[in-house]
ZATIGU-573324 format. One record per residue (C-alpha): residue number from 1; x, y, z. Coordinates in steps of 0.1 Angstrom, whole numbers, plus 5000, padded with zeros to 4 digits. Layout:
! residues N
    i  east  north    up
  NUM     X      Y     Z
...
! end
This chain:
! residues 841
    i  east  north    up
    1  4092   8353  1044
    2  4092   8335  1078
    3  4124   8317  1070
    4  4141   8349  1059
    5  4131   8367  1090
    6  4145   8340  1113
    7  4177   8340  1093
    8  4179   8379  1098
    9  4174   8379  1136
   10  4195   8348  1143
   11  4228   8365  1153
   12  4209   8388  1176
   13  4194   8358  1194
   14  4228   8343  1199
   15  4243   8374  1215
   16  4213   8377  1237
   17  4218   8342  1251
   18  4254   8346  1256
   19  4247   8378  1276
   20  4222   8360  1297
   21  4247   8333  1306
   22  4274   8357  1314
   23  4250   8378  1338
   24  4240   8345  1354
   25  4275   8335  1361
   26  4283   8369  1377
   27  4255   8366  1402
   28  4264   8331  1413
   29  4300   8342  1417
   30  4288   8374  1437
   31  4267   8350  1460
   32  4297   8328  1466
   33  4320   8356  1474
   34  4294   8371  1497
   35  4289   8337  1515
   36  4327   8332  1516
   37  4331   8367  1532
   38  4306   8356  1559
   39  4326   8324  1568
   40  4344   8328  1601
   41  4380   8314  1605
   42  4391   8314  1641
   43  4427   8306  1651
   44  4435   8298  1689
   45  4467   8292  1707
   46  4463   8259  1723
   47  4482   8239  1750
   48  4489   8204  1756
   49  4468   8181  1779
   50  4439   8205  1778
   51  4404   8193  1766
   52  4387   8219  1742
   53  4349   8215  1738
   54  4337   8234  1708
   55  4310   8234  1680
   56  4317   8236  1643
   57  4294   8245  1613
   58  4299   8253  1577
   59  4300   8289  1585
   60  4330   8287  1609
   61  4364   8271  1609
   62  4387   8266  1639
   63  4424   8264  1637
   64  4443   8252  1670
   65  4479   8263  1671
   66  4504   8242  1690
   67  4540   8244  1697
   68  4565   8221  1715
   69  4602   8216  1719
   70  4617   8186  1700
   71  4651   8171  1712
   72  4674   8152  1690
   73  4683   8130  1719
   74  4648   8124  1733
   75  4618   8112  1714
   76  4583   8121  1726
   77  4551   8112  1708
   78  4521   8134  1703
   79  4486   8120  1705
   80  4455   8135  1691
   81  4421   8125  1707
   82  4389   8136  1693
   83  4353   8127  1703
   84  4320   8138  1684
   85  4292   8146  1710
   86  4264   8153  1687
   87  4239   8129  1672
   88  4236   8121  1636
   89  4271   8133  1627
   90  4275   8103  1603
   91  4258   8122  1576
   92  4280   8152  1579
   93  4313   8143  1596
   94  4339   8167  1608
   95  4372   8169  1590
   96  4404   8173  1611
   97  4436   8182  1594
   98  4470   8182  1613
   99  4495   8203  1595
  100  4530   8197  1607
  101  4565   8208  1595
  102  4569   8178  1572
  103  4537   8159  1572
  104  4500   8163  1571
  105  4475   8140  1588
  106  4438   8141  1580
  107  4408   8120  1591
  108  4371   8124  1596
  109  4350   8118  1627
  110  4330   8097  1628
  111  4357   8075  1613
  112  4342   8051  1587
  113  4362   8019  1584
  114  4352   7993  1559
  115  4351   7954  1563
  116  4343   7925  1541
  117  4314   7928  1516
  118  4317   7967  1520
  119  4304   7965  1557
  120  4307   8000  1572
  121  4316   8006  1609
  122  4314   8042  1623
  123  4336   8052  1652
  124  4329   8084  1672
  125  4360   8083  1693
  126  4392   8086  1674
  127  4429   8087  1685
  128  4459   8091  1664
  129  4496   8095  1672
  130  4515   8121  1651
  131  4546   8112  1632
  132  4574   8131  1645
  133  4596   8148  1620
  134  4634   8145  1625
  135  4655   8174  1638
  136  4691   8182  1630
  137  4696   8206  1658
  138  4700   8196  1696
  139  4668   8213  1704
  140  4642   8228  1682
  141  4607   8244  1687
  142  4581   8229  1662
  143  4546   8242  1655
  144  4517   8222  1642
  145  4481   8232  1636
  146  4448   8214  1639
  147  4421   8227  1616
  148  4384   8216  1623
  149  4358   8221  1597
  150  4326   8206  1583
  151  4302   8211  1556
  152  4272   8207  1579
  153  4249   8238  1584
  154  4239   8226  1617
  155  4263   8229  1647
  156  4283   8196  1656
  157  4298   8195  1690
  158  4332   8179  1695
  159  4361   8174  1720
  160  4398   8177  1711
  161  4428   8170  1733
  162  4464   8169  1724
  163  4487   8152  1748
  164  4523   8139  1749
  165  4532   8101  1750
  166  4559   8097  1775
  167  4565   8061  1768
  168  4567   8064  1731
  169  4601   8049  1730
  170  4605   8010  1737
  171  4634   7999  1758
  172  4652   7965  1754
  173  4636   7936  1774
  174  4611   7960  1791
  175  4576   7951  1786
  176  4552   7979  1780
  177  4512   7975  1780
  178  4488   7995  1761
  179  4452   7995  1747
  180  4442   7998  1712
  181  4410   7997  1691
  182  4402   8000  1653
  183  4400   8039  1657
  184  4427   8042  1681
  185  4457   8025  1668
  186  4491   8027  1686
  187  4526   8029  1675
  188  4560   8031  1693
  189  4596   8037  1683
  190  4625   8014  1690
  191  4662   8023  1684
  192  4689   7995  1680
  193  4712   7998  1710
  194  4750   7994  1702
  195  4761   7959  1696
  196  4726   7945  1687
  197  4721   7938  1650
  198  4689   7918  1653
  199  4659   7922  1676
  200  4627   7902  1680
  201  4595   7921  1686
  202  4567   7902  1706
  203  4533   7914  1711
  204  4511   7894  1734
  205  4475   7896  1748
  206  4454   7876  1770
  207  4423   7882  1747
  208  4420   7861  1716
  209  4396   7885  1698
  210  4394   7911  1686
  211  4417   7904  1658
  212  4448   7927  1654
  213  4477   7934  1633
  214  4513   7942  1642
  215  4534   7960  1617
  216  4572   7970  1617
  217  4576   8001  1597
  218  4607   8023  1589
  219  4608   8059  1606
  220  4591   8079  1578
  221  4560   8099  1575
  222  4532   8091  1572
  223  4528   8062  1594
  224  4502   8036  1582
  225  4482   8027  1612
  226  4447   8020  1601
  227  4431   7987  1592
  228  4427   7999  1555
  229  4464   8008  1550
  230  4487   7990  1575
  231  4496   7965  1549
  232  4511   7992  1525
  233  4546   7993  1538
  234  4569   7973  1560
  235  4564   7938  1576
  236  4531   7928  1593
  237  4512   7898  1606
  238  4479   7892  1621
  239  4476   7880  1656
  240  4451   7868  1682
  241  4472   7862  1714
  242  4506   7864  1701
  243  4528   7877  1674
  244  4566   7879  1668
  245  4587   7894  1641
  246  4626   7893  1638
  247  4640   7925  1627
  248  4675   7931  1613
  249  4694   7964  1616
  250  4705   7963  1580
  251  4669   7966  1568
  252  4665   8001  1586
  253  4691   8027  1576
  254  4681   8050  1606
  255  4688   8022  1630
  256  4653   8025  1643
  257  4617   8015  1635
  258  4582   8019  1645
  259  4561   7991  1661
  260  4526   7995  1652
  261  4497   7978  1665
  262  4462   7981  1647
  263  4431   7964  1657
  264  4410   7950  1628
  265  4372   7959  1624
  266  4364   7922  1617
  267  4377   7888  1631
  268  4375   7868  1599
  269  4413   7871  1592
  270  4421   7855  1625
  271  4395   7828  1623
  272  4366   7844  1640
  273  4331   7846  1630
  274  4313   7872  1609
  275  4285   7883  1631
  276  4270   7908  1609
  277  4257   7907  1573
  278  4248   7940  1556
  279  4210   7940  1545
  280  4216   7973  1527
  281  4249   7983  1511
  282  4250   8018  1528
  283  4239   8006  1563
  284  4262   8016  1591
  285  4270   7987  1616
  286  4278   7992  1653
  287  4310   7972  1658
  288  4305   7972  1696
  289  4335   7974  1720
  290  4365   7963  1701
  291  4392   7975  1724
  292  4422   7951  1732
  293  4449   7951  1758
  294  4483   7941  1747
  295  4519   7943  1757
  296  4550   7946  1736
  297  4586   7937  1744
  298  4617   7939  1723
  299  4646   7916  1730
  300  4679   7911  1714
  301  4679   7880  1689
  302  4708   7855  1689
  303  4743   7866  1680
  304  4765   7852  1651
  305  4783   7830  1677
  306  4750   7811  1683
  307  4746   7805  1644
  308  4783   7791  1643
  309  4774   7768  1673
  310  4741   7757  1658
  311  4759   7746  1626
  312  4787   7729  1643
  313  4762   7710  1666
  314  4744   7698  1635
  315  4774   7688  1616
  316  4789   7672  1647
  317  4759   7648  1653
  318  4758   7635  1618
  319  4796   7633  1614
  320  4797   7611  1643
  321  4776   7585  1624
  322  4802   7585  1597
  323  4829   7579  1624
  324  4809   7551  1640
  325  4802   7535  1607
  326  4840   7535  1599
  327  4847   7519  1633
  328  4822   7491  1628
  329  4834   7486  1593
  330  4868   7482  1606
  331  4858   7458  1632
  332  4837   7438  1608
  333  4864   7436  1583
  334  4889   7423  1608
  335  4864   7397  1620
  336  4858   7386  1583
  337  4895   7384  1577
  338  4900   7361  1607
  339  4870   7341  1597
  340  4884   7337  1562
  341  4919   7326  1576
  342  4901   7300  1598
  343  4882   7285  1568
  344  4914   7284  1547
  345  4934   7266  1575
  346  4932   7228  1567
  347  4941   7219  1604
  348  4908   7235  1614
  349  4887   7217  1588
  350  4870   7182  1594
  351  4885   7153  1574
  352  4854   7149  1556
  353  4853   7182  1543
  354  4890   7183  1531
  355  4882   7162  1503
  356  4858   7187  1488
  357  4876   7217  1475
  358  4856   7245  1463
  359  4825   7237  1484
  360  4819   7258  1515
  361  4806   7237  1545
  362  4770   7246  1554
  363  4754   7236  1586
  364  4718   7220  1585
  365  4691   7244  1589
  366  4657   7231  1604
  367  4623   7249  1605
  368  4600   7240  1634
  369  4570   7253  1616
  370  4577   7232  1586
  371  4577   7200  1607
  372  4546   7210  1626
  373  4527   7215  1594
  374  4540   7185  1575
  375  4513   7161  1586
  376  4487   7184  1572
  377  4499   7184  1537
  378  4479   7168  1511
  379  4493   7140  1488
  380  4496   7166  1459
  381  4516   7192  1480
  382  4540   7165  1492
  383  4545   7154  1455
  384  4551   7191  1446
  385  4576   7195  1475
  386  4596   7164  1466
  387  4597   7174  1429
  388  4608   7209  1440
  389  4636   7194  1462
  390  4648   7171  1434
  391  4650   7197  1407
  392  4657   7229  1426
  393  4673   7216  1460
  394  4709   7224  1467
  395  4734   7200  1452
  396  4772   7199  1453
  397  4785   7204  1419
  398  4814   7217  1401
  399  4821   7255  1397
  400  4815   7254  1361
  401  4779   7239  1365
  402  4772   7265  1392
  403  4781   7296  1375
  404  4765   7284  1339
  405  4772   7308  1313
  406  4801   7334  1317
  407  4791   7364  1340
  408  4812   7385  1316
  409  4786   7382  1289
  410  4770   7415  1280
  411  4740   7424  1300
  412  4725   7440  1270
  413  4719   7406  1254
  414  4700   7392  1284
  415  4665   7405  1292
  416  4640   7393  1318
  417  4613   7387  1293
  418  4636   7362  1273
  419  4628   7337  1300
  420  4591   7346  1307
  421  4581   7341  1272
  422  4592   7305  1270
  423  4562   7280  1272
  424  4580   7255  1295
  425  4592   7282  1319
  426  4557   7299  1321
  427  4543   7265  1327
  428  4569   7258  1354
  429  4560   7292  1372
  430  4523   7282  1374
  431  4532   7249  1392
  432  4560   7263  1413
  433  4542   7295  1425
  434  4511   7277  1435
  435  4528   7253  1458
  436  4516   7252  1495
  437  4550   7258  1508
  438  4574   7280  1488
  439  4612   7283  1493
  440  4632   7312  1481
  441  4650   7290  1455
  442  4615   7288  1439
  443  4613   7324  1434
  444  4649   7332  1426
  445  4651   7313  1393
  446  4658   7341  1369
  447  4693   7352  1359
  448  4710   7374  1386
  449  4724   7398  1360
  450  4689   7403  1345
  451  4674   7410  1379
  452  4703   7432  1389
  453  4698   7453  1358
  454  4660   7453  1365
  455  4664   7467  1401
  456  4691   7491  1392
  457  4665   7509  1371
  458  4648   7519  1406
  459  4681   7540  1413
  460  4683   7557  1379
  461  4646   7565  1378
  462  4644   7581  1413
  463  4675   7601  1406
  464  4659   7614  1374
  465  4625   7621  1392
  466  4643   7639  1420
  467  4662   7663  1395
  468  4630   7671  1376
  469  4609   7675  1407
  470  4634   7695  1428
  471  4644   7721  1402
  472  4609   7736  1399
  473  4603   7734  1437
  474  4635   7753  1445
  475  4624   7779  1419
  476  4589   7783  1435
  477  4601   7785  1471
  478  4626   7811  1462
  479  4598   7830  1447
  480  4577   7826  1478
  481  4607   7839  1499
  482  4609   7869  1477
  483  4572   7877  1478
  484  4574   7876  1515
  485  4604   7900  1516
  486  4590   7923  1492
  487  4554   7926  1504
  488  4562   7920  1540
  489  4533   7899  1546
  490  4543   7874  1572
  491  4510   7856  1569
  492  4522   7839  1537
  493  4546   7814  1557
  494  4538   7794  1588
  495  4569   7796  1608
  496  4575   7792  1644
  497  4581   7830  1648
  498  4595   7826  1683
  499  4624   7806  1671
  500  4629   7816  1634
  501  4665   7829  1629
  502  4670   7846  1596
  503  4701   7843  1574
  504  4704   7864  1544
  505  4670   7862  1526
  506  4660   7831  1546
  507  4634   7838  1573
  508  4639   7805  1593
  509  4673   7791  1586
  510  4674   7768  1614
  511  4644   7748  1602
  512  4665   7745  1568
  513  4697   7737  1586
  514  4681   7708  1606
  515  4672   7689  1573
  516  4710   7684  1568
  517  4706   7649  1586
  518  4686   7635  1558
  519  4711   7643  1533
  520  4741   7633  1551
  521  4727   7600  1565
  522  4712   7592  1530
  523  4747   7597  1516
  524  4762   7574  1543
  525  4736   7547  1536
  526  4746   7548  1499
  527  4782   7544  1510
  528  4773   7514  1531
  529  4752   7499  1502
  530  4780   7505  1480
  531  4805   7487  1503
  532  4782   7456  1504
  533  4778   7457  1468
  534  4815   7457  1460
  535  4820   7427  1486
  536  4793   7408  1470
  537  4805   7414  1435
  538  4840   7403  1445
  539  4825   7371  1459
  540  4806   7363  1427
  541  4838   7371  1407
  542  4855   7344  1427
  543  4824   7321  1424
  544  4819   7318  1461
  545  4790   7293  1465
  546  4777   7311  1495
  547  4770   7343  1472
  548  4758   7322  1445
  549  4735   7296  1463
  550  4730   7307  1498
  551  4711   7334  1516
  552  4686   7360  1504
  553  4695   7371  1468
  554  4714   7403  1470
  555  4700   7430  1449
  556  4711   7466  1457
  557  4693   7487  1433
  558  4663   7492  1457
  559  4687   7501  1485
  560  4704   7527  1463
  561  4670   7542  1456
  562  4659   7543  1491
  563  4691   7561  1500
  564  4685   7586  1472
  565  4650   7592  1484
  566  4662   7600  1518
  567  4685   7626  1504
  568  4658   7640  1484
  569  4635   7641  1513
  570  4660   7664  1531
  571  4663   7687  1501
  572  4627   7690  1497
  573  4618   7693  1533
  574  4643   7722  1535
  575  4626   7738  1505
  576  4591   7734  1522
  577  4605   7750  1553
  578  4617   7780  1532
  579  4582   7791  1533
  580  4559   7764  1549
  581  4522   7767  1540
  582  4491   7746  1530
  583  4500   7747  1492
  584  4536   7734  1492
  585  4532   7708  1519
  586  4535   7682  1491
  587  4569   7691  1488
  588  4576   7677  1523
  589  4555   7645  1518
  590  4561   7634  1482
  591  4593   7616  1489
  592  4579   7604  1522
  593  4555   7584  1500
  594  4585   7572  1480
  595  4603   7559  1509
  596  4574   7540  1524
  597  4566   7526  1490
  598  4604   7516  1484
  599  4605   7499  1519
  600  4576   7477  1512
  601  4589   7468  1480
  602  4622   7458  1495
  603  4607   7437  1521
  604  4587   7419  1494
  605  4618   7417  1472
  606  4636   7398  1499
  607  4617   7366  1495
  608  4601   7373  1460
  609  4629   7385  1437
  610  4616   7371  1406
  611  4580   7384  1409
  612  4587   7419  1425
  613  4572   7450  1407
  614  4592   7466  1379
  615  4605   7502  1385
  616  4582   7516  1360
  617  4550   7499  1376
  618  4563   7510  1410
  619  4568   7546  1402
  620  4537   7548  1383
  621  4517   7538  1413
  622  4536   7562  1435
  623  4529   7590  1408
  624  4492   7581  1411
  625  4494   7584  1450
  626  4511   7619  1447
  627  4484   7629  1421
  628  4456   7621  1446
  629  4476   7639  1472
  630  4475   7670  1450
  631  4437   7666  1444
  632  4432   7662  1481
  633  4450   7694  1489
  634  4432   7714  1463
  635  4396   7700  1464
  636  4395   7676  1494
  637  4387   7700  1521
  638  4350   7694  1529
  639  4344   7679  1495
  640  4323   7649  1502
  641  4323   7638  1465
  642  4361   7637  1465
  643  4361   7615  1497
  644  4336   7591  1483
  645  4356   7585  1452
  646  4389   7582  1470
  647  4376   7558  1496
  648  4361   7535  1468
  649  4393   7536  1449
  650  4413   7529  1481
  651  4393   7498  1489
  652  4393   7486  1453
  653  4432   7492  1452
  654  4435   7471  1485
  655  4414   7443  1471
  656  4434   7441  1439
  657  4467   7442  1456
  658  4455   7415  1480
  659  4446   7392  1452
  660  4479   7398  1434
  661  4499   7390  1466
  662  4478   7359  1475
  663  4481   7342  1441
  664  4516   7355  1435
  665  4506   7371  1403
  666  4492   7340  1388
  667  4457   7353  1380
  668  4441   7376  1353
  669  4419   7406  1354
  670  4398   7400  1323
  671  4360   7395  1313
  672  4359   7360  1331
  673  4371   7372  1365
  674  4335   7374  1380
  675  4328   7338  1367
  676  4359   7325  1383
  677  4351   7343  1416
  678  4317   7327  1417
  679  4331   7293  1409
  680  4358   7297  1438
  681  4330   7307  1463
  682  4308   7279  1452
  683  4335   7252  1453
  684  4353   7264  1485
  685  4325   7278  1505
  686  4293   7263  1494
  687  4299   7227  1481
  688  4326   7221  1508
  689  4340   7243  1535
  690  4377   7244  1530
  691  4402   7268  1545
  692  4426   7288  1526
  693  4456   7271  1510
  694  4480   7299  1521
  695  4473   7306  1558
  696  4500   7330  1566
  697  4496   7351  1534
  698  4457   7351  1542
  699  4463   7362  1578
  700  4485   7391  1565
  701  4460   7402  1538
  702  4431   7400  1562
  703  4448   7423  1587
  704  4458   7446  1559
  705  4422   7448  1546
  706  4409   7455  1581
  707  4435   7484  1585
  708  4429   7498  1551
  709  4391   7497  1552
  710  4392   7512  1586
  711  4413   7541  1574
  712  4390   7545  1544
  713  4359   7546  1568
  714  4378   7571  1590
  715  4386   7595  1560
  716  4349   7591  1547
  717  4335   7599  1582
  718  4359   7625  1594
  719  4370   7642  1562
  720  4404   7655  1577
  721  4416   7688  1564
  722  4452   7675  1562
  723  4448   7649  1533
  724  4486   7648  1527
  725  4491   7636  1563
  726  4461   7612  1561
  727  4475   7597  1528
  728  4511   7594  1546
  729  4494   7577  1575
  730  4479   7550  1552
  731  4514   7543  1537
  732  4530   7541  1572
  733  4504   7519  1586
  734  4508   7494  1557
  735  4545   7495  1559
  736  4546   7489  1596
  737  4520   7461  1593
  738  4541   7443  1567
  739  4573   7449  1587
  740  4558   7433  1619
  741  4545   7404  1597
  742  4579   7399  1583
  743  4596   7398  1616
  744  4569   7374  1633
  745  4571   7350  1603
  746  4609   7352  1604
  747  4610   7341  1640
  748  4582   7316  1635
  749  4601   7299  1607
  750  4631   7294  1631
  751  4654   7321  1618
  752  4672   7344  1640
  753  4681   7381  1641
  754  4717   7387  1646
  755  4731   7410  1671
  756  4737   7439  1648
  757  4703   7438  1634
  758  4687   7435  1668
  759  4708   7466  1680
  760  4695   7486  1650
  761  4658   7475  1656
  762  4660   7485  1693
  763  4678   7517  1685
  764  4655   7526  1657
  765  4624   7519  1677
  766  4637   7542  1706
  767  4646   7571  1684
  768  4613   7568  1665
  769  4595   7570  1699
  770  4613   7603  1707
  771  4610   7618  1672
  772  4572   7612  1672
  773  4570   7630  1706
  774  4586   7661  1693
  775  4566   7658  1659
  776  4532   7659  1678
  777  4543   7691  1697
  778  4527   7711  1669
  779  4546   7745  1668
  780  4525   7757  1639
  781  4496   7744  1617
  782  4483   7757  1584
  783  4450   7739  1589
  784  4442   7772  1610
  785  4446   7809  1601
  786  4482   7823  1604
  787  4471   7842  1635
  788  4456   7809  1652
  789  4488   7790  1641
  790  4510   7815  1661
  791  4493   7805  1691
  792  4513   7772  1690
  793  4546   7789  1685
  794  4573   7783  1713
  795  4607   7793  1722
  796  4639   7776  1711
  797  4649   7747  1733
  798  4684   7736  1721
  799  4713   7761  1719
  800  4686   7790  1717
  801  4687   7780  1680
  802  4667   7748  1674
  803  4631   7742  1683
  804  4610   7711  1687
  805  4605   7706  1650
  806  4642   7709  1644
  807  4647   7681  1669
  808  4620   7662  1651
  809  4642   7666  1619
  810  4673   7653  1638
  811  4656   7624  1654
  812  4635   7612  1623
  813  4665   7614  1599
  814  4685   7592  1624
  815  4654   7568  1627
  816  4649   7565  1590
  817  4686   7557  1586
  818  4683   7532  1613
  819  4652   7516  1595
  820  4671   7513  1565
  821  4700   7495  1583
  822  4674   7472  1598
  823  4663   7462  1561
  824  4699   7460  1552
  825  4710   7437  1579
  826  4679   7418  1592
  827  4685   7386  1569
  828  4722   7385  1575
  829  4717   7353  1595
  830  4707   7335  1563
  831  4739   7341  1544
  832  4752   7305  1550
  833  4717   7289  1545
  834  4708   7272  1514
  835  4680   7291  1495
  836  4659   7259  1491
  837  4656   7259  1531
  838  4645   7295  1534
  839  4608   7299  1535
  840  4588   7325  1515
  841  4562   7345  1534
! end
């Protein structure tokens, strides 16, 4: 019965509930309407430059009506300034809405701006510049309204002032000073004058902090002039004391743009400290006084004529080296022709020499150091020396015995390992390479064709490496430049913005153009090497005994690799300067490691042609260096574990290489190495105190170990941020040390340096000195923030087009070219000297 009664009265209950909800809704609506009818809206006609003090509550709303005359030929800015005078307004801020003809601007006061980690900074004093809508008529009266409202039931007192900005338009080459803060940004208008297609906007301040942002935006509404939206449009960059952006007319259809300056709420983006940490998420933090005084000036950039002059200047410098090389080649060719004619004239030859056709007369060549040390030789060393002279000394013999098997035999049938695997040759190597005094003839025993093929691999390998390395690099830097152009974020790339001349989509064309010297001089060096290679090949074809048995063995594969590496350095340096930053600095240094390594190998190859490293081993070691360079860039900054591992590996590599060089490769790294080390220490240091057998080599290796251990200790203690440059410094220090040792030992052995080589050495040393001066000027540094890096920017110094770093490119390319010429010519004095009289060191 109960269930049946519930079913009976169910529809009645539903209708009752619906009626109750409808009645309740009507009551709420009535109350709202009644309350809305009691809200007061007051509209006031207001005037410019008058301060209005008023109070606003949730029950009243005030509208200020303004009108002003806008001229098409004159631009005036309108600025709104608001202050909240009541305490505790953060809980119920006042909303200001500025309604214009084609734009609406709204903001609350106090203005809440956010920083890192959701920090909140309130600002009770707010100033904003209104965006001026364009007008088509000559003059027009425009109206705008300022609506003031709040949801607070308590009265909030405020001040409102509307004023004109008379200096709203910037003039060319005229400096204008102003003050800005996070809640009071400033922006100004600049119109391109006739005849000016590119302008550079410079903003400067004597105050490092607070950090600020300069932005270039098109003439459109709204203008993004707050810290949280300034990056939405246009080009922008952070700044401490200076900022500069080059602007092109083609990027702005209206032939004008806004210069916006915003002070950030925090200084972390400019390298400053974070002073506050929010203990509670919603806690408001007083930012203090963050006003900053700045000045702005807009100047015309260089014209197209300066671009042409810069390119012609760059080409002229390096083409002059081609001309100079051509003249020197002509003079040298004429001198050699006269010398050849004099040697072929029987009247000029001695009677004793005329009976020896086919043998070129060679003057005796004595070495003071050999005579001085002769008395100290043991009987075993003297016996080895006599045996060496008897077996490998220079002897007059017929052309057939000198040339051996025909040089026309296929190179593919001759391999270096064919000789090394023979038991007698291997035994002979152990005897010859452990002599106390070695000559070049002792380490130039392998077939010339085999070694030529071995060293040509250096060229082909580096050419292949260059292609596979450069293609993704080019693709990446093009992407970098596209990102910069699309986002407008000028903080991505570390340019010298005071001397960054754009061309097309490139932001700093001058820094790219100045790398042309590496490519042109690398190509010139390849041509010089090719000429020498052709001359040497012709001498071999005519069985010239000087080419076969005298002088340093000539293998040009490493020289070709060095020239190719110099060209690749120019290409990759240009790629790096498309958008220089911390992550792609390895593009600029990778082939510097290559060049340093190849130069060391070439120096070693001169006196050790048979035992120099193969191309595969050398490039594998250089690949390991570049691998550690990448690891250092990614993980090395402040990572002590990385520095400990790298320093240990650096010292171990130094010790292994020292052992390899001291014993000329006649040692083995196996399980018995520790036993042999203990035995040598016991016999040479404990049982009897005997000095090193190879004193000269020992001096070099001791100095090298001191330098490398010191560099490892410096890296471990200082942990420099620029790991790539630190690694490059290690390579350069080792190269300079070995080069100095080579020159000293060359002079100590009684050899001389010819005039051409001496001129190259002196010229190269002077150019390197000037180049390093410009390198250490430091126009930018990615070890700091972009804003701090711009403090080092400086104006152009040559033709208003090239800066200090461009001069470094010019001079360093010339200096590297000169260094290569030194390596190519420094042993030309030995071309007529028998190889069994040229010492190995």
